[in-house]
C-alpha positions as CSV (number, residue, x, y, z in Angstrom):
1,M,90.4,-120.5,-32.0
2,R,87.2,-121.3,-30.0
3,Y,86.9,-121.0,-26.3
4,R,84.2,-121.8,-23.8
5,F,83.4,-121.0,-20.2
6,R,80.7,-121.2,-17.5
7,C,79.1,-118.2,-16.0
8,E,76.7,-117.2,-13.3
9,Y,74.8,-113.9,-13.1
10,L,72.2,-112.0,-11.2
11,G,69.2,-111.9,-13.5
12,S,67.5,-109.0,-11.8
13,A,70.3,-106.7,-13.0
14,F,69.8,-107.4,-16.7
15,Y,67.1,-107.3,-19.4
16,G,67.6,-111.0,-20.1
17,W,70.4,-112.8,-21.9
18,Q,70.0,-111.8,-25.5
19,E,71.3,-108.6,-27.0
20,Q,68.5,-106.4,-28.2
21,N,69.0,-103.9,-31.0
22,C,66.9,-100.8,-31.6
23,G,67.9,-98.8,-34.7
24,G,71.4,-100.3,-34.7
25,K,72.0,-99.4,-31.0
26,L,71.7,-101.5,-27.9
27,R,68.3,-100.9,-26.3
28,F,68.9,-102.6,-23.0
29,V,71.8,-103.8,-20.9
30,T,71.8,-107.6,-21.3
31,V,74.0,-110.4,-20.1
32,Q,75.3,-111.0,-23.6
33,S,76.2,-107.4,-24.3
34,T,77.9,-107.1,-20.9
35,L,80.0,-110.2,-21.4
36,E,80.9,-109.1,-24.9
37,E,82.0,-105.7,-23.8
38,A,84.1,-107.1,-20.9
39,L,85.8,-109.8,-23.1
40,S,86.5,-107.2,-25.9
41,V,88.3,-105.0,-23.3
42,A,90.2,-108.0,-21.8
43,L,91.3,-109.3,-25.2
44,R,91.5,-106.0,-27.0
45,A,89.5,-107.3,-29.9
46,P,85.8,-107.4,-30.8
47,I,84.2,-110.5,-29.2
48,R,80.8,-112.1,-29.9
49,V,79.5,-114.8,-27.5
50,V,76.9,-117.6,-27.9
51,G,75.1,-118.9,-24.8
52,S,73.4,-122.2,-24.2
53,G,70.1,-120.5,-23.6
54,R,68.4,-117.2,-23.7
55,T,67.2,-116.5,-20.2
56,D,64.4,-114.0,-19.7
57,T,64.6,-110.7,-17.9
58,G,65.0,-111.3,-14.2
59,V,66.0,-115.0,-14.5
60,H,69.3,-116.0,-12.8
61,A,72.0,-118.5,-13.9
62,R,74.6,-120.4,-12.1
63,G,75.7,-122.7,-14.9
64,Q,75.2,-120.9,-18.2
65,C,77.7,-122.2,-20.8
66,V,79.1,-119.7,-23.4
67,H,81.5,-120.0,-26.3
68,F,83.4,-117.4,-28.4
69,D,86.0,-117.2,-31.0
70,F,89.3,-115.4,-30.6
71,D,92.1,-115.2,-33.2
72,G,95.0,-116.1,-30.9
73,E,95.9,-117.7,-27.7
74,L,95.0,-116.3,-24.3
75,D,95.8,-116.8,-20.6
76,P,92.6,-118.2,-19.1
77,V,93.5,-117.1,-15.5
78,K,94.2,-113.5,-16.6
79,V,91.1,-113.3,-18.8
80,V,88.8,-114.7,-16.1
81,R,90.2,-112.2,-13.5
82,S,89.9,-109.3,-16.0
83,V,86.3,-110.1,-17.0
84,N,85.2,-110.6,-13.4
85,G,86.7,-107.3,-12.5
86,L,84.8,-105.5,-15.3
87,T,81.3,-106.9,-14.6
88,K,80.7,-105.3,-11.2
89,R,80.0,-108.5,-9.4
90,L,76.9,-109.0,-11.4
91,I,78.5,-111.7,-13.6
92,R,81.2,-114.2,-12.7
93,I,82.8,-116.5,-15.3
94,R,84.9,-119.6,-14.6
95,D,86.4,-122.7,-16.3
96,L,87.6,-120.8,-19.3
97,E,89.3,-123.3,-21.7
98,P,89.9,-123.9,-25.4
99,C,87.5,-126.3,-27.1
100,A,86.8,-127.9,-30.5
101,P,86.3,-125.5,-33.3
102,D,82.8,-126.9,-34.0
103,F,81.6,-126.8,-30.3
104,N,78.4,-124.9,-30.0
105,A,77.2,-123.9,-26.5
106,R,73.6,-123.8,-27.7
107,Y,73.2,-126.7,-30.1
108,D,75.5,-129.2,-28.4
109,A,73.7,-129.1,-25.1
110,V,72.1,-132.5,-24.2
111,L,70.4,-131.5,-20.9
112,R,69.4,-128.3,-19.2
113,Y,68.7,-128.1,-15.4
114,Y,66.6,-125.4,-13.8
115,Q,65.5,-124.8,-10.3
116,Y,62.5,-122.7,-9.2
117,T,61.9,-121.6,-5.6
118,I,58.6,-120.6,-4.0
119,F,58.2,-118.9,-0.6
120,T,54.9,-119.0,1.3
121,R,55.8,-116.4,3.9
122,P,57.3,-112.9,3.6
123,V,61.1,-113.0,3.2
124,A,63.8,-110.3,3.0
125,L,67.2,-112.0,2.4
126,M,66.1,-114.3,-0.4
127,R,63.2,-112.3,-2.0
128,D,65.2,-111.7,-5.2
129,F,65.7,-115.5,-5.6
130,G,62.3,-116.9,-5.2
131,W,58.6,-116.3,-5.7
132,E,57.2,-114.7,-2.5
133,C,53.5,-115.7,-3.1
134,G,52.0,-114.8,0.3
135,S,50.9,-116.8,3.2
136,L,49.2,-119.6,1.2
137,N,48.7,-123.1,2.4
138,L,49.9,-124.9,-0.8
139,D,49.2,-128.6,-1.2
140,I,52.8,-129.5,-1.9
141,D,52.0,-133.2,-2.4
142,A,49.4,-132.4,-5.0
143,M,51.8,-130.1,-6.8
144,G,54.5,-132.9,-6.8
145,R,52.1,-135.5,-8.2
146,E,50.8,-133.1,-10.9
147,A,54.4,-132.3,-11.9
148,Q,54.9,-135.9,-13.0
149,S,52.5,-135.2,-15.9
150,F,55.2,-133.2,-17.6
151,L,57.7,-136.1,-17.8
152,G,58.5,-137.5,-21.2
153,E,58.1,-136.0,-24.6
154,H,55.2,-133.5,-25.1
155,D,54.2,-130.7,-27.3
156,F,54.6,-127.7,-25.0
157,I,53.0,-125.1,-27.4
158,D,50.5,-124.3,-24.6
159,F,53.1,-123.9,-22.0
160,C,55.2,-121.2,-23.6
161,I,55.0,-117.9,-25.6
162,P,55.4,-119.2,-29.2
163,R,58.1,-117.5,-31.2
164,N,56.3,-118.5,-34.5
165,D,59.7,-119.3,-36.0
166,G,58.6,-122.7,-37.5
167,K,60.7,-124.7,-35.1
168,S,59.4,-127.7,-33.2
169,T,57.7,-127.2,-29.8
170,L,58.4,-130.8,-28.7
171,C,60.5,-131.1,-25.6
172,T,61.5,-134.1,-23.4
173,L,61.6,-133.7,-19.7
174,S,63.5,-136.3,-17.7
175,E,62.9,-134.8,-14.2
176,F,60.3,-132.6,-12.6
177,R,60.7,-133.0,-8.8
178,L,59.4,-130.9,-6.0
179,E,61.5,-130.7,-2.9
180,R,60.0,-129.3,0.4
181,L,62.8,-127.2,1.9
182,N,61.0,-126.3,5.1
183,D,57.5,-125.4,6.2
184,W,57.5,-122.2,4.2
185,S,59.5,-122.9,1.0
186,C,59.8,-125.5,-1.7
187,M,62.0,-125.9,-4.8
188,F,61.3,-127.5,-8.2
189,H,64.1,-129.4,-9.9
190,I,63.4,-129.5,-13.7
191,K,65.6,-131.2,-16.3
192,G,65.0,-131.5,-20.0
193,N,66.7,-131.6,-23.4
194,R,65.4,-128.1,-24.3
195,F,63.0,-125.4,-23.1
196,L,60.8,-122.9,-24.9
197,H,60.3,-119.2,-24.2
198,R,58.9,-118.9,-20.7
199,Q,58.1,-122.6,-20.6
200,V,59.3,-123.2,-17.0
201,R,57.4,-120.3,-15.7
202,A,54.2,-121.5,-17.4
203,M,54.6,-125.0,-15.9
204,V,55.3,-123.8,-12.4
205,G,52.4,-121.3,-12.6
206,T,50.0,-124.2,-13.5
207,L,51.3,-126.3,-10.6
208,F,50.9,-123.3,-8.3
209,D,47.2,-123.1,-9.4
210,V,46.8,-126.8,-8.5
211,G,48.5,-126.4,-5.2
212,R,46.3,-123.5,-4.1
213,G,43.2,-125.4,-5.1
214,R,42.3,-123.2,-8.0
215,Y,42.3,-126.1,-10.4
216,P,42.2,-129.9,-9.7
217,E,44.9,-132.5,-10.3
218,G,44.8,-133.5,-14.0
219,T,44.9,-130.0,-15.3
220,V,48.2,-130.4,-17.0
221,N,46.9,-133.3,-19.1
222,Q,43.8,-131.3,-19.9
223,I,46.0,-128.5,-21.2
224,F,48.1,-131.0,-23.3
225,E,44.8,-132.4,-24.7
226,K,43.4,-128.9,-25.5
227,K,40.5,-129.5,-23.2
228,F,41.3,-126.8,-20.6
229,K,39.6,-123.4,-20.6
230,G,40.4,-120.7,-18.1
231,E,43.0,-118.3,-17.0
232,R,46.3,-119.5,-15.8
233,T,49.1,-118.1,-13.6
234,W,52.6,-117.4,-14.9
235,A,55.3,-117.7,-12.3
236,P,57.5,-114.6,-12.0
237,P,61.1,-114.7,-13.2
238,Q,63.0,-114.1,-10.0
239,G,62.4,-117.6,-8.7
240,L,64.1,-119.3,-11.7
241,V,67.7,-120.2,-11.9
242,L,69.5,-122.0,-14.8
243,E,71.6,-124.3,-12.6
244,N,73.5,-126.3,-15.2
245,V,73.8,-127.3,-18.9
246,E,75.3,-130.7,-19.7
247,Y,77.3,-131.7,-22.7
248,K,78.8,-135.0,-23.8
249,D,82.4,-133.7,-23.3
250,Y,82.1,-130.8,-20.9
């Protein structure tokens, strides 16, 4: 039987989502391997999980969706309690339920929603959940205008680290909005049907370069048109949170 659940996790505690093998042994502690170990203990059977996306090292999640198969029925309340007790407060799962046998957390997703936070002053309480970029006077309005160039369908090959797996690099973004939280922080709201490896961090880094006056507005279109030459900033992972993944029936 197939089950699914939502989970959130502290990305700074893991080497990304995906299990990494080295000579048949796990090389790093990942979100995937931690969940599989906890579920295997809770259900007393080997469990493999599939997530909606493979977040990078240091990237957080609040609404990651996961599915797994288990030969038998289970008590969702007990399993959630057991898994949450085994993951040392670094991962929390919720909304565990049975689902259709052909449901796929990765391939059935229709929209993914990310947030990225930038701090322009030194912070202590939230430094693990945003990019502390120093006392810069960023042009928030220019960054917001430039972000609109990402909307619609584009080939994001120059805004990612290509995996060279032959798969399409076309993505469609339906929202790229910049919210000013206060006079020293702002947050990007980014929604799209799919995202490539480090795509969000590449996009935010480019907008940061525009905001600090390194490059002019119009830089995003220059990159899309293969007319841009120069070094670019990559935003660090800790400011990025996978907020939600949407499905037609979940």
